[in-house]
C-alpha positions as CSV (number, residue, x, y, z in Angstrom):
1,M,126.6,201.0,177.5
2,T,124.0,198.6,179.0
3,S,121.6,200.3,181.3
4,P,121.0,198.6,184.7
5,S,117.5,197.6,183.6
6,Q,118.9,195.8,180.5
7,A,121.6,193.9,182.4
8,P,119.4,191.1,183.8
9,K,117.6,190.7,180.5
10,N,120.9,190.4,178.7
11,K,122.1,187.7,181.2
12,I,118.8,185.8,180.7
13,V,119.2,185.9,176.9
14,S,122.9,184.9,177.1
15,K,122.0,181.9,179.4
16,F,119.2,180.9,177.1
17,F,121.5,181.1,174.0
18,K,124.2,179.0,175.8
19,A,121.6,176.4,176.8
20,I,120.2,176.1,173.3
21,T,123.6,176.0,171.8
22,A,124.8,173.3,174.2
23,G,121.6,171.2,173.6
24,L,122.0,171.5,169.8
25,T,125.7,170.7,169.9
26,K,125.1,167.5,172.0
27,R,122.2,166.5,169.6
28,Y,124.4,166.9,166.5
29,T,127.7,165.5,168.0
30,A,126.6,162.4,169.9
31,P,126.6,159.0,168.1
32,P,123.2,157.5,167.3
33,Q,121.6,155.7,170.2
34,G,122.9,152.1,170.5
35,V,125.9,152.8,168.3
36,E,129.3,152.8,170.0
37,P,132.5,154.4,168.7
38,V,135.5,152.1,168.7
39,S,137.9,152.1,171.6
40,G,141.7,151.5,171.5
41,F,141.8,154.2,168.8
42,E,145.2,155.5,167.8
43,P,144.7,159.0,166.3
44,E,148.1,159.3,164.7
45,R,147.5,156.1,162.7
46,Y,144.2,157.5,161.4
47,L,145.9,160.6,159.9
48,G,146.4,160.7,156.2
49,R,144.2,160.1,153.2
50,W,140.9,158.1,153.2
51,Y,138.8,157.3,150.2
52,E,135.0,156.9,150.3
53,I,134.0,153.5,149.1
54,K,130.3,153.7,150.0
55,R,128.1,156.3,151.6
56,L,124.5,157.1,152.4
57,D,123.3,159.9,150.1
58,H,122.9,163.4,151.5
59,S,122.7,166.9,150.1
60,F,126.2,168.1,150.9
61,E,127.8,165.3,148.8
62,R,125.2,165.0,146.1
63,N,126.8,164.5,142.6
64,A,130.2,164.0,144.3
65,T,132.6,161.3,142.9
66,R,136.2,160.4,143.6
67,V,135.7,161.6,147.2
68,Y,138.5,161.5,149.7
69,A,139.5,163.1,153.0
70,E,142.9,164.2,154.3
71,Y,143.5,164.3,158.0
72,S,146.5,166.0,159.6
73,L,147.5,167.2,163.0
74,R,147.3,171.0,163.6
75,D,149.6,172.9,165.9
76,D,146.7,173.5,168.4
77,G,146.1,169.7,168.7
78,K,143.0,169.7,166.6
79,I,142.9,167.6,163.4
80,K,142.8,169.4,160.1
81,V,140.1,168.0,157.8
82,V,140.1,168.6,154.0
83,N,137.4,166.9,152.1
84,T,137.8,166.8,148.3
85,A,135.6,165.5,145.5
86,Y,134.9,165.8,141.8
87,S,131.5,167.5,141.3
88,T,129.8,166.0,138.3
89,A,127.4,169.0,138.4
90,K,130.2,171.6,138.2
91,Q,132.5,169.4,136.2
92,D,135.3,170.5,138.5
93,W,137.1,169.5,141.8
94,V,135.7,171.0,145.0
95,S,137.1,170.9,148.5
96,I,136.2,172.1,151.9
97,E,138.5,172.6,155.0
98,G,137.5,172.2,158.6
99,Y,138.8,170.8,161.8
100,A,137.9,168.0,164.2
101,R,138.5,167.5,167.9
102,F,137.9,164.6,170.2
103,Q,134.8,164.7,172.4
104,G,136.6,163.1,175.2
105,D,139.4,160.5,175.5
106,P,141.4,160.4,172.2
107,N,141.4,156.6,172.5
108,I,137.7,156.6,171.8
109,A,137.0,157.4,168.1
110,S,134.3,160.0,168.8
111,L,135.0,163.5,167.3
112,S,133.2,166.7,166.6
113,V,133.8,168.2,163.1
114,T,133.4,171.8,162.2
115,F,133.4,173.2,158.7
116,F,131.3,176.3,159.3
117,W,131.5,177.6,162.8
118,P,129.5,177.3,165.0
119,I,127.9,174.3,163.3
120,T,129.5,171.1,164.6
121,A,128.6,167.5,163.8
122,G,129.6,164.2,165.2
123,Y,132.1,161.9,163.5
124,H,132.3,158.5,165.0
125,V,134.4,155.5,163.8
126,I,132.2,152.5,164.7
127,D,134.4,149.8,163.1
128,L,138.0,149.8,162.2
129,D,140.9,147.7,160.9
130,H,142.7,148.0,164.2
131,D,145.7,146.0,162.8
132,N,146.6,148.1,159.8
133,Y,144.2,151.1,159.7
134,Q,143.2,150.3,156.1
135,W,139.4,150.6,156.4
136,A,136.9,152.2,158.7
137,L,133.1,152.4,159.1
138,V,132.0,156.0,160.1
139,T,128.7,157.5,161.2
140,G,127.5,160.9,162.0
141,P,125.0,162.0,164.6
142,S,122.2,159.9,163.2
143,R,121.6,156.7,161.2
144,D,121.2,159.0,158.1
145,Y,125.0,159.3,157.9
146,L,127.3,156.4,157.1
147,W,130.6,156.0,155.2
148,I,132.8,153.1,154.4
149,L,136.3,154.5,154.0
150,A,139.6,152.9,152.9
151,R,143.2,153.9,152.3
152,K,142.8,152.8,148.6
153,T,140.1,153.5,146.1
154,T,138.8,149.9,146.3
155,L,138.2,147.5,149.2
156,P,137.8,143.7,149.0
157,T,134.2,142.6,148.6
158,E,134.3,140.5,151.8
159,I,135.3,143.5,153.9
160,T,132.7,145.8,152.3
161,E,130.0,143.1,152.8
162,R,131.1,142.6,156.5
163,L,130.9,146.4,157.2
164,T,127.6,146.7,155.3
165,N,126.1,143.8,157.3
166,Y,127.3,145.3,160.6
167,A,125.7,148.6,159.7
168,K,122.4,146.8,158.9
169,E,122.6,145.1,162.4
170,L,123.0,148.6,163.9
171,G,119.8,149.7,162.2
172,Y,121.1,151.6,159.1
173,D,119.2,151.4,155.8
174,I,121.9,149.8,153.7
175,S,119.6,149.6,150.7
176,T,120.4,153.3,150.0
177,L,124.2,153.0,150.1
178,I,125.9,154.6,147.1
179,D,129.0,153.1,145.6
180,V,131.5,156.0,145.2
181,D,133.0,156.1,141.7
182,H,136.8,156.6,141.6
183,S,137.4,156.0,137.9
């Protein structure tokens, strides 16, 4: 039982923790400054399998080839996310499951993704094949994260170049983009 003298201290600690958590969550879920998620987004059309075509390198996907993500709707309205890759370091398939939820209006492609609660990161579709949902350009909470995704393991060069040039215009360092091997 909390003594009366501890109660105010516990409330202060609780408020401090909530404020820090809210600040960190916003920092890691908002899109990079000057980068806008697409509008007119149709979540049900985005569900299914997406293959990584290119990505910026980062530790959690290092040595990963044949990378793809599966998105499906959960009963609670969140989106189930399963990322799968072949690890060249482990010489085996690895996968991780998490969930995503919209940060606001589901017609704006701005989501928060959680793989290890309470750590949440932004997932923002910043360019999209609105007609057929066959390719997408996705960023995280900073310009250190960028993915070109497609419904197939290859994408026509002209589309890849257009997406890469658009990312460059937005301030991404495209010189470090990795071509994802799907052989």
